[in-house]
Every structure is written in C-alpha cells, then in structure tokens.
LOSEMI-661323 format. One record per residue (C-alpha): residue in one letter; residue number from 0; x, y, z. Coordinates in steps of 0.05 Angstrom, whole numbers, plus 5000, padded with zeros to 4 digits. Each point is the difference from the previous one (the first is absolute). Layout:
<rs>
@r A | k NUM | x X | y Y | z Z
...
</rs>
This chain:
<rs>
@r M | k 0 | x 5000 | y 5000 | z 5000
@r A | k 1 | x 5029 | y 5067 | z 4980
@r T | k 2 | x 5018 | y 5048 | z 5055
@r P | k 3 | x 4966 | y 5067 | z 4991
@r S | k 4 | x 5046 | y 5059 | z 4990
@r V | k 5 | x 5004 | y 5049 | z 5056
@r T | k 6 | x 5022 | y 5073 | z 4994
@r R | k 7 | x 5048 | y 5012 | z 5057
@r P | k 8 | x 5005 | y 5068 | z 5033
@r A | k 9 | x 5065 | y 5037 | z 4998
@r A | k 10 | x 5051 | y 4976 | z 5050
@r V | k 11 | x 5001 | y 5035 | z 5067
@r P | k 12 | x 5066 | y 5006 | z 5037
@r G | k 13 | x 5005 | y 4956 | z 5060
@r P | k 14 | x 5030 | y 5020 | z 5067
@r G | k 15 | x 5069 | y 5028 | z 4990
@r A | k 16 | x 4991 | y 5006 | z 4925
@r T | k 17 | x 5005 | y 5065 | z 4961
@r V | k 18 | x 4952 | y 5031 | z 4950
@r A | k 19 | x 5059 | y 5006 | z 4952
@r E | k 20 | x 4992 | y 4925 | z 4990
@r T | k 21 | x 4929 | y 5008 | z 4972
@r P | k 22 | x 4985 | y 5014 | z 4927
@r A | k 23 | x 5000 | y 5073 | z 4979
@r G | k 24 | x 4964 | y 4993 | z 4934
@r R | k 25 | x 4999 | y 5062 | z 4955
@r W | k 26 | x 4997 | y 5051 | z 5055
@r P | k 27 | x 5075 | y 5017 | z 5003
@r W | k 28 | x 5002 | y 5004 | z 4924
@r V | k 29 | x 4943 | y 5050 | z 5000
@r G | k 30 | x 5033 | y 5041 | z 5055
@r L | k 31 | x 5067 | y 5002 | z 4963
@r A | k 32 | x 4966 | y 5020 | z 4935
@r V | k 33 | x 4961 | y 5056 | z 5034
@r V | k 34 | x 5063 | y 5030 | z 5031
@r L | k 35 | x 5038 | y 4996 | z 4934
@r L | k 36 | x 4943 | y 5033 | z 4963
@r L | k 37 | x 4996 | y 5054 | z 5054
@r V | k 38 | x 5074 | y 5015 | z 4993
@r V | k 39 | x 4996 | y 5004 | z 4924
@r A | k 40 | x 4938 | y 5045 | z 5003
@r A | k 41 | x 5030 | y 5046 | z 5052
@r T | k 42 | x 5063 | y 5007 | z 4957
@r V | k 43 | x 4971 | y 5008 | z 4930
@r V | k 44 | x 4934 | y 5036 | z 5012
@r P | k 45 | x 5028 | y 5069 | z 5021
@r P | k 46 | x 5044 | y 5009 | z 4938
@r L | k 47 | x 4948 | y 4970 | z 4953
@r V | k 48 | x 4946 | y 5049 | z 5021
@r G | k 49 | x 5046 | y 5059 | z 5015
@r W | k 50 | x 4985 | y 4996 | z 5075
@r D | k 51 | x 5052 | y 5036 | z 5041
@r V | k 52 | x 4994 | y 4964 | z 5067
@r L | k 53 | x 5061 | y 5036 | z 5030
@r A | k 54 | x 5038 | y 4938 | z 5020
@r R | k 55 | x 5059 | y 5048 | z 5008
@r D | k 56 | x 5008 | y 5075 | z 5002
@r D | k 57 | x 5037 | y 4997 | z 4933
@r D | k 58 | x 4981 | y 4972 | z 4932
@r R | k 59 | x 5041 | y 4935 | z 5005
@r G | k 60 | x 4952 | y 4961 | z 5044
@r T | k 61 | x 4980 | y 4929 | z 4983
@r P | k 62 | x 4935 | y 4989 | z 5038
@r P | k 63 | x 4979 | y 4966 | z 5043
@r T | k 64 | x 5069 | y 5003 | z 5032
@r H | k 65 | x 5037 | y 5062 | z 5021
@r G | k 66 | x 5057 | y 4979 | z 4954
@r F | k 67 | x 5016 | y 5004 | z 4927
@r V | k 68 | x 5031 | y 4955 | z 4947
@r D | k 69 | x 5075 | y 4993 | z 5011
@r V | k 70 | x 5031 | y 4937 | z 4970
@r K | k 71 | x 5067 | y 4983 | z 5031
@r V | k 72 | x 5048 | y 4945 | z 5023
@r G | k 73 | x 5045 | y 5014 | z 5058
@r L | k 74 | x 5045 | y 4977 | z 5056
@r G | k 75 | x 4944 | y 4962 | z 5035
@r T | k 76 | x 4973 | y 4964 | z 4938
@r L | k 77 | x 5043 | y 4937 | z 5004
@r P | k 78 | x 4992 | y 4990 | z 5075
@r A | k 79 | x 4925 | y 5012 | z 4995
@r V | k 80 | x 4992 | y 4949 | z 4943
@r V | k 81 | x 5043 | y 4949 | z 5035
@r L | k 82 | x 4962 | y 5009 | z 5066
@r A | k 83 | x 4934 | y 4993 | z 4963
@r L | k 84 | x 5022 | y 4935 | z 4967
@r L | k 85 | x 5025 | y 4971 | z 5066
@r A | k 86 | x 4937 | y 5021 | z 5035
@r W | k 87 | x 4955 | y 4968 | z 4948
@r R | k 88 | x 5039 | y 4935 | z 5005
@r Y | k 89 | x 5012 | y 4995 | z 5075
@r A | k 90 | x 4958 | y 5049 | z 5040
@r A | k 91 | x 4937 | y 4958 | z 5010
@r G | k 92 | x 5040 | y 4938 | z 5021
@r L | k 93 | x 5042 | y 5040 | z 5049
@r A | k 94 | x 4939 | y 5033 | z 5029
@r A | k 95 | x 4969 | y 4932 | z 5013
@r R | k 96 | x 5062 | y 4967 | z 5030
@r L | k 97 | x 5040 | y 5052 | z 5039
@r P | k 98 | x 4993 | y 5005 | z 5075
@r W | k 99 | x 4956 | y 5059 | z 5018
@r R | k 100 | x 5054 | y 5047 | z 5025
@r A | k 101 | x 5043 | y 4984 | z 4940
@r L | k 102 | x 4940 | y 5015 | z 4954
@r L | k 103 | x 4993 | y 5068 | z 5032
@r L | k 104 | x 5074 | y 5016 | z 4991
@r V | k 105 | x 5001 | y 4976 | z 4928
@r S | k 106 | x 4937 | y 5039 | z 4986
@r F | k 107 | x 5032 | y 5064 | z 5026
@r L | k 108 | x 5065 | y 4989 | z 4962
@r A | k 109 | x 4965 | y 4980 | z 4935
@r G | k 110 | x 4953 | y 5060 | z 5005
@r L | k 111 | x 5058 | y 5047 | z 5013
@r A | k 112 | x 5040 | y 4972 | z 4941
@r W | k 113 | x 4939 | y 5004 | z 4954
@r M | k 114 | x 4986 | y 5072 | z 5018
@r V | k 115 | x 5072 | y 5023 | z 4994
@r S | k 116 | x 5013 | y 4963 | z 4934
@r L | k 117 | x 4938 | y 5030 | z 4969
@r A | k 118 | x 5018 | y 5069 | z 5024
@r L | k 119 | x 5071 | y 4994 | z 4972
@r V | k 120 | x 4973 | y 4990 | z 4930
@r D | k 121 | x 5002 | y 5077 | z 5002
@r G | k 122 | x 5070 | y 4998 | z 5030
@r E | k 123 | x 5015 | y 5032 | z 5067
@r A | k 124 | x 4948 | y 5053 | z 4983
@r G | k 125 | x 4947 | y 4945 | z 5007
@r L | k 126 | x 5014 | y 5002 | z 5074
@r T | k 127 | x 5013 | y 5074 | z 5010
@r R | k 128 | x 4957 | y 5040 | z 4952
@r V | k 129 | x 4935 | y 4991 | z 5038
@r L | k 130 | x 5021 | y 5022 | z 5069
@r G | k 131 | x 5045 | y 5055 | z 4971
@r N | k 132 | x 4942 | y 5029 | z 4961
@r P | k 133 | x 4985 | y 5071 | z 5025
@r Y | k 134 | x 4926 | y 4982 | z 5007
@r E | k 135 | x 5016 | y 4945 | z 5049
@r Y | k 136 | x 5014 | y 4999 | z 5075
@r L | k 137 | x 5076 | y 4994 | z 5004
@r P | k 138 | x 5019 | y 5068 | z 4969
@r T | k 139 | x 4950 | y 5034 | z 5047
@r A | k 140 | x 5026 | y 4960 | z 5059
@r R | k 141 | x 5070 | y 5027 | z 4989
@r E | k 142 | x 4972 | y 5071 | z 5008
@r V | k 143 | x 4965 | y 4987 | z 5066
@r D | k 144 | x 5038 | y 5037 | z 5055
@r S | k 145 | x 4948 | y 4994 | z 5055
@r V | k 146 | x 4950 | y 4943 | z 5006
@r P | k 147 | x 4955 | y 5038 | z 5049
@r V | k 148 | x 4996 | y 5059 | z 4952
@r M | k 149 | x 4987 | y 4954 | z 4942
@r L | k 150 | x 4942 | y 4966 | z 5035
@r D | k 151 | x 4971 | y 5065 | z 5025
@r E | k 152 | x 4996 | y 5029 | z 4929
@r Y | k 153 | x 4985 | y 4935 | z 4964
@r V | k 154 | x 4926 | y 5009 | z 4988
@r D | k 155 | x 5008 | y 5074 | z 4982
@r R | k 156 | x 5049 | y 4982 | z 4944
@r I | k 157 | x 4955 | y 4948 | z 4966
@r P | k 158 | x 4958 | y 5047 | z 4956
@r Y | k 159 | x 5027 | y 5026 | z 4934
@r A | k 160 | x 4983 | y 5069 | z 5025
@r H | k 161 | x 5055 | y 4999 | z 5051
@r P | k 162 | x 5062 | y 5035 | z 4972
@r D | k 163 | x 5045 | y 4944 | z 5026
@r N | k 164 | x 4953 | y 4941 | z 4990
@r W | k 165 | x 5026 | y 4929 | z 5007
@r V | k 166 | x 5020 | y 4961 | z 4938
@r V | k 167 | x 4948 | y 4952 | z 4974
@r H | k 168 | x 5018 | y 4936 | z 5039
@r V | k 169 | x 5013 | y 5036 | z 5065
@r A | k 170 | x 4935 | y 5039 | z 4994
@r G | k 171 | x 4961 | y 4937 | z 4981
@r H | k 172 | x 5020 | y 4960 | z 5062
@r P | k 173 | x 5001 | y 5009 | z 5076
@r P | k 174 | x 5068 | y 5018 | z 5028
@r L | k 175 | x 5025 | y 4932 | z 5024
@r A | k 176 | x 5026 | y 4984 | z 4931
@r L | k 177 | x 5040 | y 5064 | z 4998
@r L | k 178 | x 5024 | y 4988 | z 5072
@r F | k 179 | x 5026 | y 4931 | z 4981
@r F | k 180 | x 5045 | y 5031 | z 4948
@r V | k 181 | x 5019 | y 5056 | z 5047
@r G | k 182 | x 5024 | y 4945 | z 5047
@r L | k 183 | x 5041 | y 4968 | z 4945
@r V | k 184 | x 5033 | y 5067 | z 4986
@r R | k 185 | x 5015 | y 5011 | z 5073
@r I | k 186 | x 5035 | y 4932 | z 5007
@r G | k 187 | x 5041 | y 5009 | z 4937
@r L | k 188 | x 4958 | y 4959 | z 4952
@r G | k 189 | x 4971 | y 5059 | z 4963
@r G | k 190 | x 5036 | y 4988 | z 4934
@r D | k 191 | x 4957 | y 4978 | z 4942
@r L | k 192 | x 5032 | y 4931 | z 4996
@r A | k 193 | x 5004 | y 4988 | z 5075
@r A | k 194 | x 4927 | y 5019 | z 5011
@r A | k 195 | x 4979 | y 4957 | z 4940
@r L | k 196 | x 5035 | y 4939 | z 5028
@r V | k 197 | x 4966 | y 5010 | z 5068
@r V | k 198 | x 4932 | y 5004 | z 4965
@r V | k 199 | x 5010 | y 4940 | z 4956
@r V | k 200 | x 5025 | y 4957 | z 5058
@r L | k 201 | x 4938 | y 5018 | z 5041
@r A | k 202 | x 4955 | y 4990 | z 4939
@r A | k 203 | x 5028 | y 4929 | z 4991
@r T | k 204 | x 4972 | y 4981 | z 5069
@r T | k 205 | x 4928 | y 5012 | z 4977
@r A | k 206 | x 4989 | y 4931 | z 4971
@r V | k 207 | x 5033 | y 4970 | z 5062
@r A | k 208 | x 4950 | y 5035 | z 5045
@r V | k 209 | x 4941 | y 4975 | z 4958
@r L | k 210 | x 5027 | y 4928 | z 5005
@r V | k 211 | x 5007 | y 5008 | z 5076
@r A | k 212 | x 4928 | y 5023 | z 5004
@r L | k 213 | x 4975 | y 4941 | z 4960
@r R | k 214 | x 5037 | y 4949 | z 5043
@r A | k 215 | x 4974 | y 5033 | z 5063
@r L | k 216 | x 4929 | y 4992 | z 4973
@r G | k 217 | x 5011 | y 4926 | z 4986
@r A | k 218 | x 5011 | y 5005 | z 4925
@r E | k 219 | x 5073 | y 4979 | z 4994
@r A | k 220 | x 4985 | y 4954 | z 4941
@r A | k 221 | x 4968 | y 5058 | z 4962
@r A | k 222 | x 5059 | y 5045 | z 5020
@r R | k 223 | x 5048 | y 4950 | z 4968
@r R | k 224 | x 4958 | y 4995 | z 4937
@r V | k 225 | x 4996 | y 5075 | z 4990
@r A | k 226 | x 5070 | y 5019 | z 5024
@r P | k 227 | x 5034 | y 5000 | z 4931
@r L | k 228 | x 4942 | y 5040 | z 4969
@r L | k 229 | x 5002 | y 5049 | z 5057
@r V | k 230 | x 5075 | y 5010 | z 5004
@r L | k 231 | x 5011 | y 5005 | z 4924
@r A | k 232 | x 4939 | y 5041 | z 4982
@r P | k 233 | x 5006 | y 5055 | z 4947
@r S | k 234 | x 4987 | y 5050 | z 5056
@r A | k 235 | x 5075 | y 4994 | z 5014
@r V | k 236 | x 5009 | y 5048 | z 4942
@r Y | k 237 | x 4963 | y 5054 | z 5040
@r M | k 238 | x 5025 | y 4981 | z 5069
@r A | k 239 | x 5072 | y 5015 | z 4982
@r V | k 240 | x 5004 | y 5053 | z 5026
@r S | k 241 | x 4935 | y 5036 | z 5011
@r A | k 242 | x 4985 | y 5028 | z 5069
@r D | k 243 | x 4932 | y 4965 | z 4993
@r A | k 244 | x 5038 | y 4934 | z 5004
@r L | k 245 | x 5022 | y 5023 | z 5069
@r F | k 246 | x 4926 | y 5012 | z 5017
@r A | k 247 | x 4985 | y 4929 | z 4974
@r A | k 248 | x 5052 | y 4970 | z 5047
@r V | k 249 | x 4974 | y 5037 | z 5061
@r A | k 250 | x 4929 | y 4980 | z 4983
@r A | k 251 | x 5018 | y 4927 | z 4990
@r W | k 252 | x 5037 | y 4995 | z 5065
@r G | k 253 | x 4944 | y 5035 | z 5037
@r L | k 254 | x 4950 | y 4949 | z 4973
@r A | k 255 | x 5048 | y 4942 | z 5014
@r A | k 256 | x 5007 | y 5023 | z 5072
@r L | k 257 | x 4924 | y 5003 | z 5006
@r A | k 258 | x 4995 | y 4928 | z 4974
@r L | k 259 | x 5053 | y 4977 | z 5050
@r G | k 260 | x 4962 | y 5035 | z 5056
@r A | k 261 | x 4933 | y 4972 | z 4979
@r T | k 262 | x 5026 | y 4928 | z 4999
@r A | k 263 | x 5049 | y 5003 | z 5059
@r R | k 264 | x 4952 | y 4965 | z 5047
@r D | k 265 | x 4989 | y 4944 | z 4950
@r R | k 266 | x 5075 | y 4989 | z 5001
@r G | k 267 | x 4999 | y 4996 | z 5076
@r R | k 268 | x 5029 | y 5069 | z 5012
@r P | k 269 | x 4980 | y 5040 | z 5062
@r T | k 270 | x 4956 | y 5061 | z 4997
@r G | k 271 | x 5060 | y 5045 | z 5006
@r V | k 272 | x 5025 | y 4976 | z 4933
@r V | k 273 | x 4932 | y 5015 | z 4969
@r V | k 274 | x 5004 | y 5070 | z 5028
@r A | k 275 | x 5072 | y 5011 | z 4977
@r W | k 276 | x 4985 | y 4979 | z 4928
@r S | k 277 | x 4936 | y 5041 | z 5000
@r V | k 278 | x 5036 | y 5062 | z 5024
@r L | k 279 | x 5053 | y 4992 | z 4946
@r A | k 280 | x 4946 | y 4990 | z 4948
@r G | k 281 | x 4964 | y 5062 | z 5022
@r L | k 282 | x 5063 | y 5043 | z 5000
@r L | k 283 | x 5019 | y 4977 | z 4930
@r L | k 284 | x 4931 | y 5009 | z 4972
@r G | k 285 | x 4995 | y 5068 | z 5034
@r C | k 286 | x 5065 | y 5019 | z 4966
@r C | k 287 | x 4968 | y 4980 | z 4934
@r V | k 288 | x 4947 | y 5053 | z 5011
@r L | k 289 | x 5057 | y 5050 | z 5005
@r L | k 290 | x 5034 | y 4974 | z 4938
@r S | k 291 | x 4943 | y 5005 | z 4951
@r Y | k 292 | x 4930 | y 5028 | z 5002
@r G | k 293 | x 4974 | y 4938 | z 4965
@r L | k 294 | x 5026 | y 4949 | z 5049
@r P | k 295 | x 4944 | y 5004 | z 5051
@r L | k 296 | x 4967 | y 4953 | z 4949
@r L | k 297 | x 5045 | y 4946 | z 5030
@r G | k 298 | x 4948 | y 4996 | z 5054
@r L | k 299 | x 4960 | y 4953 | z 4956
@r L | k 300 | x 5058 | y 4951 | z 4995
@r A | k 301 | x 5012 | y 5006 | z 5075
@r V | k 302 | x 4928 | y 4982 | z 5016
@r T | k 303 | x 5003 | y 4942 | z 4951
@r I | k 304 | x 5061 | y 4973 | z 5036
@r L | k 305 | x 4964 | y 5001 | z 5067
@r F | k 306 | x 4939 | y 4968 | z 4969
@r L | k 307 | x 5042 | y 4944 | z 4969
@r A | k 308 | x 5036 | y 4989 | z 5066
@r R | k 309 | x 4933 | y 5000 | z 5037
@r S | k 310 | x 5031 | y 5045 | z 5052
@r W | k 311 | x 4980 | y 5072 | z 5016
@r L | k 312 | x 5043 | y 5008 | z 5062
@r P | k 313 | x 5054 | y 5039 | z 4962
@r L | k 314 | x 4951 | y 5050 | z 4972
@r P | k 315 | x 4994 | y 5049 | z 5059
@r V | k 316 | x 5074 | y 4995 | z 5016
@r A | k 317 | x 5022 | y 5012 | z 4928
@r A | k 318 | x 4949 | y 5056 | z 4991
@r V | k 319 | x 5025 | y 5038 | z 5061
@r A | k 320 | x 5073 | y 4988 | z 4979
@r A | k 321 | x 4985 | y 5026 | z 4930
@r L | k 322 | x 4976 | y 5066 | z 5029
@r V | k 323 | x 5067 | y 5011 | z 5035
@r P | k 324 | x 5042 | y 5022 | z 4940
@r V | k 325 | x 4941 | y 5039 | z 4971
@r L | k 326 | x 4989 | y 5039 | z 5065
@r L | k 327 | x 5074 | y 5010 | z 5012
@r M | k 328 | x 5007 | y 5030 | z 4931
@r A | k 329 | x 4940 | y 5045 | z 5014
@r A | k 330 | x 5032 | y 5023 | z 5064
@r A | k 331 | x 5063 | y 5016 | z 4960
@r G | k 332 | x 4961 | y 5044 | z 4952
@r F | k 333 | x 4970 | y 4955 | z 4946
@r A | k 334 | x 4927 | y 4979 | z 5008
@r W | k 335 | x 4980 | y 4949 | z 4947
@r W | k 336 | x 4926 | y 5020 | z 5003
@r E | k 337 | x 5019 | y 5073 | z 4986
@r A | k 338 | x 5048 | y 4983 | z 4944
@r Y | k 339 | x 4957 | y 4953 | z 4958
@r P | k 340 | x 4948 | y 5053 | z 4978
@r V | k 341 | x 5058 | y 5046 | z 4980
@r L | k 342 | x 5032 | y 4943 | z 4961
@r H | k 343 | x 4934 | y 4985 | z 4966
@r E | k 344 | x 4997 | y 5072 | z 4977
@r R | k 345 | x 5071 | y 4999 | z 4973
@r Y | k 346 | x 4988 | y 4934 | z 4964
@r F | k 347 | x 4942 | y 5028 | z 4961
@r D | k 348 | x 5038 | y 5065 | z 4987
@r G | k 349 | x 5054 | y 4960 | z 4964
@r L | k 350 | x 4999 | y 4941 | z 4950
@r G | k 351 | x 4953 | y 4962 | z 5045
@r G | k 352 | x 4945 | y 5049 | z 4982
@r E | k 353 | x 5016 | y 4999 | z 4926
@r R | k 354 | x 5004 | y 4925 | z 4991
@r T | k 355 | x 4933 | y 4973 | z 4978
@r A | k 356 | x 4967 | y 4948 | z 5044
@r A | k 357 | x 4965 | y 4971 | z 4939
@r Y | k 358 | x 5067 | y 4970 | z 4978
@r W | k 359 | x 5037 | y 4990 | z 5065
@r A | k 360 | x 4944 | y 4962 | z 5035
@r W | k 361 | x 5020 | y 4941 | z 4955
@r G | k 362 | x 5068 | y 5024 | z 4977
@r N | k 363 | x 5023 | y 4994 | z 5072
@r L | k 364 | x 4984 | y 4926 | z 4999
@r A | k 365 | x 5041 | y 4992 | z 4936
@r A | k 366 | x 5058 | y 5036 | z 5033
@r L | k 367 | x 4993 | y 4953 | z 5060
@r A | k 368 | x 5008 | y 4941 | z 4952
@r F | k 369 | x 5067 | y 5028 | z 4976
@r A | k 370 | x 5026 | y 4993 | z 5071
@r T | k 371 | x 4964 | y 4936 | z 5023
@r G | k 372 | x 5008 | y 4966 | z 4933
@r P | k 373 | x 4942 | y 4974 | z 4957
@r L | k 374 | x 4996 | y 4934 | z 5038
@r V | k 375 | x 4963 | y 5038 | z 5055
@r G | k 376 | x 4939 | y 4998 | z 4954
@r A | k 377 | x 5002 | y 4924 | z 5004
@r G | k 378 | x 5007 | y 5002 | z 5075
@r V | k 379 | x 4942 | y 5048 | z 5010
@r A | k 380 | x 4957 | y 4958 | z 4953
@r R | k 381 | x 5017 | y 4938 | z 5039
@r L | k 382 | x 4982 | y 5036 | z 5064
@r A | k 383 | x 4933 | y 5019 | z 4969
@r Q | k 384 | x 4989 | y 4928 | z 4977
@r L | k 385 | x 5009 | y 4975 | z 5071
@r G | k 386 | x 4950 | y 5050 | z 5026
@r V | k 387 | x 4945 | y 4989 | z 4949
@r T | k 388 | x 4969 | y 4936 | z 5026
@r R | k 389 | x 4982 | y 4978 | z 5070
@r R | k 390 | x 5036 | y 4934 | z 4989
@r A | k 391 | x 5065 | y 5036 | z 4981
@r R | k 392 | x 4995 | y 5047 | z 5059
@r T | k 393 | x 4989 | y 4941 | z 5047
@r A | k 394 | x 5059 | y 4964 | z 4971
@r L | k 395 | x 5044 | y 5061 | z 5006
@r A | k 396 | x 4980 | y 5012 | z 5072
@r A | k 397 | x 5023 | y 4930 | z 5018
@r T | k 398 | x 5072 | y 5012 | z 4977
@r P | k 399 | x 5056 | y 5047 | z 5021
@r D | k 400 | x 4993 | y 5033 | z 4932
@r R | k 401 | x 4943 | y 5041 | z 5029
@r V | k 402 | x 5056 | y 5044 | z 5028
@r V | k 403 | x 5029 | y 5019 | z 4932
@r A | k 404 | x 4931 | y 5006 | z 4971
@r G | k 405 | x 4977 | y 5046 | z 5055
@r L | k 406 | x 5062 | y 5044 | z 4997
@r A | k 407 | x 4998 | y 5005 | z 4924
@r A | k 408 | x 4927 | y 5018 | z 5002
@r A | k 409 | x 5014 | y 5054 | z 5052
@r A | k 410 | x 5056 | y 5028 | z 4958
@r L | k 411 | x 4955 | y 5001 | z 4939
@r A | k 412 | x 4947 | y 5038 | z 5040
@r T | k 413 | x 5052 | y 5048 | z 5026
@r I | k 414 | x 5024 | y 5016 | z 4929
@r A | k 415 | x 4928 | y 5009 | z 4977
@r V | k 416 | x 4988 | y 5052 | z 5055
@r A | k 417 | x 5065 | y 5035 | z 4983
@r D | k 418 | x 4980 | y 5002 | z 4927
@r V | k 419 | x 4930 | y 5028 | z 5010
@r S | k 420 | x 5026 | y 5052 | z 5050
@r G | k 421 | x 5026 | y 5041 | z 4941
@r M | k 422 | x 5064 | y 5016 | z 5040
@r S | k 423 | x 5043 | y 4952 | z 4960
@r K | k 424 | x 4995 | y 5018 | z 4927
@r A | k 425 | x 5063 | y 4973 | z 4965
@r E | k 426 | x 5066 | y 4979 | z 5030
@r V | k 427 | x 4966 | y 4943 | z 5038
@r E | k 428 | x 5055 | y 4952 | z 4977
@r R | k 429 | x 5038 | y 5035 | z 5056
@r I | k 430 | x 4945 | y 5025 | z 5046
@r W | k 431 | x 4967 | y 4932 | z 5010
@r L | k 432 | x 5064 | y 4961 | z 5015
@r P | k 433 | x 4978 | y 4989 | z 5073
@r F | k 434 | x 4938 | y 4963 | z 4976
@r M | k 435 | x 5030 | y 4959 | z 4944
@r P | k 436 | x 5034 | y 4943 | z 5039
@r W | k 437 | x 4934 | y 4983 | z 5033
@r L | k 438 | x 4963 | y 4999 | z 4933
@r L | k 439 | x 5054 | y 4955 | z 4971
@r L | k 440 | x 4981 | y 4948 | z 5053
@r S | k 441 | x 4943 | y 4981 | z 4954
@r L | k 442 | x 5052 | y 4965 | z 4957
@r A | k 443 | x 5008 | y 4947 | z 5054
@r L | k 444 | x 4930 | y 4976 | z 4981
@r L | k 445 | x 5020 | y 4982 | z 4929
@r P | k 446 | x 5016 | y 4928 | z 4981
@r A | k 447 | x 5073 | y 4980 | z 4997
@r R | k 448 | x 5005 | y 5003 | z 4924
@r W | k 449 | x 4973 | y 5071 | z 5001
@r R | k 450 | x 5050 | y 5021 | z 5053
@r S | k 451 | x 5058 | y 4970 | z 4961
@r L | k 452 | x 4983 | y 5032 | z 4934
@r G | k 453 | x 4975 | y 5062 | z 5035
@r L | k 454 | x 5068 | y 5011 | z 5033
@r A | k 455 | x 5032 | y 5000 | z 4931
@r L | k 456 | x 4948 | y 5050 | z 4976
@r Q | k 457 | x 5012 | y 5045 | z 5061
@r L | k 458 | x 5076 | y 4998 | z 4991
@r V | k 459 | x 4995 | y 5017 | z 4926
@r C | k 460 | x 4952 | y 5057 | z 5016
@r A | k 461 | x 5049 | y 5030 | z 5050
@r L | k 462 | x 5057 | y 4996 | z 4951
@r L | k 463 | x 4959 | y 5032 | z 4944
@r V | k 464 | x 4975 | y 5057 | z 5043
@r Q | k 465 | x 5070 | y 5015 | z 5024
@r H | k 466 | x 5032 | y 4996 | z 4932
@r L | k 467 | x 4946 | y 5035 | z 4959
@r L | k 468 | x 4976 | y 5056 | z 5047
@r Y | k 469 | x 5030 | y 5057 | z 5038
@r T | k 470 | x 4957 | y 4988 | z 5061
@r S | k 471 | x 5016 | y 5063 | z 5040
@r W | k 472 | x 5008 | y 4958 | z 5063
</rs>
C-alpha cells in the first residue's frame, strides 16, 4: 500500500541550535538586490535629472557620499589586498577555533591592520589629512589656551552670526570631542599623525567591544560567526581616522559594560560588580551625549540590551551615572539642553538647510550602504524574514540568536529615527558609524554559504570604495 505524501513544515532549530542553520530562501537575495538598486539610484539619479543635492560644498561631489571620484593605487594597496585574501581564506575558521581571548586580540589587530592599510592607499595623507583639516577638531584644539573660557563661550560661538564662530565640526558637536583633542595636544600627541594613530587604535577596539557584549548576553556562537564580517567591514574606510570612529568606540564599550552589568548576577558575580559595570556603562554613555548630539539615540540599544538580558537592575544606576558628565559639563559652562536649539539653528542656516530631504531621506540609506557594505541588505532581509511569521519568531526566541536579532533590529530602528529627524542629511557614512556595528550583527543570521561569499563581497566593496573614491574621511 502506497504511503501518502506529507508536506513537512520548515525545520525549527532545536535547543542550542542557531537560526543560521535554517533555510533562508530568497529573502537575502531580495535584500541584497534592493540595496544595490538603492545605491545605483542614489548615485545616478541626481546627475541624470540635474538635481544638485549638495553632497559637498563644491561641484565635485559624488552623491550619496561626501566624496568624489579619485582613482588611485598607493602604499597601502598591496597590504590591503593581501590582508583581504588571507581574511577570506582563514578568518571564519580562526573565529570558530581560537580561544575567546585570542579571538578578541586577533580581532583588534586585524581590524587595526585593515584600517591602516586602507588609509595608506592615500599614502601618509590617508592618516593625517582628516584630522589636520581646518574644519576638524585638532587645529582648533591647538588654539585653546583656556578650557574654562572655551566652555564658557562654547554655545555663544555656535551660530554663524558670531564673529568668531566655531568651525563646522566643532560647532556641530558638544565640547567633549574638542576636549579630547585638547588633551592630546597637552600631552604631546597633538601632531596630525600622532593624533591619527591614537584615534585609529581606539577605533579598532569597537568590534572587540561588540563581541564582548554578545558573549555577555550568551551569544558567543553568533559572535564567532559574525566576527570576520564585523572586523573587516567596509566601514573601516571611514573609521580611519574620523573622530566619529572614536565616538563609535566609546558607544560600543558603554553598551558592552551595560551588557556585562546586566548579566553579572547570571555569572555568579555579587551585586557590587553589577553596580560597578553599570556605573561604567552610564559614564561612557553619558560621555557619548557630550560627543555628538545624535548619540542619545543609543538609548534604544541600551534598553534592548537590558530586555535581552532580562535584567533591569542596571537601569537606574546607569541612568544616574550618565547624568554625571552631563551635569559636570553644565557646571563648567556648557549646558547640552541650551546648546542643542542653537545647533539646530546653525544646521539649517548652513548646508543642512539647503540639502533637500526629498533626496536625502533615501540617499542617506544608500550612503549607509557604502560604509556597511551591500551585504547588510541581505542581513536586514533575513531579519525581516525571521520576524514575519509566528513560527519563525518562536524558533528565534528559543535560540541565542535572538540576541543578535534584537540588537540588529534596535540599530535599524535607531538609524530610522536618525534619518527621519532631518538632522542628518548627507555624510552619514561617517555620522552613523556608532550604529553600524550593531546593524551588521544581522549578518550572523545568514546561512554559512552566504557569510562566506558575503565576506568576499564586503572585502571587495571596501577595496573599491578606497581605491575609486576620495572619501573625505
């Protein structure tokens, strides 16, 4: 007697399994295609229709980035290509096999080498031209004679109307970024190259902090899967040596400290350890508020970490600690809540007011893809796939992969809020660096074949961006 055929439901991961082991279907392909089409449209539409979207304040801009076409081969080309080939061949295997501390060390060193080699495609200028730019923090930091006077007059000097108004990056950020570079000048590291090396070393710790946060939240397997894609992301082009990469590092360590605090009791640590990690998290995240006006949006990622850890004990401690640097700065002369409305006015008095939201609302997302790489489209589509059906959500909730899914979803929501705010029109390949590592966690949800081929795609993307564009950062 013939056995009737039965249509079996899609496999559900068992205990300890990962959703990366389940079929992905066409979803990642659709996500990748959408991102590629978005990038092409954002690049070709403005010149085709004669739309001046003011990607730069000159006529050389290549939207949606702040850069322009500049084909070159340089000192860093050979090391970058060799590193990319070695990474594609060995990175995934090493990430799976290395002891945890060795993985963190190798991730830091590989990320540092990747950033420096890409920057050196432009020669030594690739490391020094950004921070030495007169519109950046370092030249202004060299002119600061008195920190108390600087803080006292900081808000007054934001508007264009002030006869001695701050240069664009200083005016566009709270004073902690400037104070960081003032500190470097005071300790003898105020040269363009010396400051650049400090920034790039700190920037290379960003991926390490994200991996630490994942392991604290019980997602070590996902951390190992995503480590190569996180460390070797095209965002390295923009992290060496933008000051926003420094912001990304502070943000990542603040969130990692919060994850360590939220899970300390689960690891058998006393309440004092919970409090210590929570205080550190609050201080670092409070400093983020004083580094960039957009970084209070990190609150969404912070709440997501506490939700995933199922622990709210760190919240009041971290919240109080976060107020400390903000209030100390206010006592010294800079009140964030007084400065932001003035900054808002300056932003719309300058290019921010002239750039059309009709383009940048979606052009920003294309610029984001230049820094995250197009594979992020596949990751976001996979994230959407896992959230569409109740069965998929149930399966996801039963695995540690819920951590990377939750953090990636929070990063996506954070970027959406930043985009619709209208305060980030253009240059987001730099401005959104603190959010990008968390969005890239969506790549951990892709099947193994996607991750392997995707790493090659990401490496090629980074090499092309560095060799074909003058990125400005």
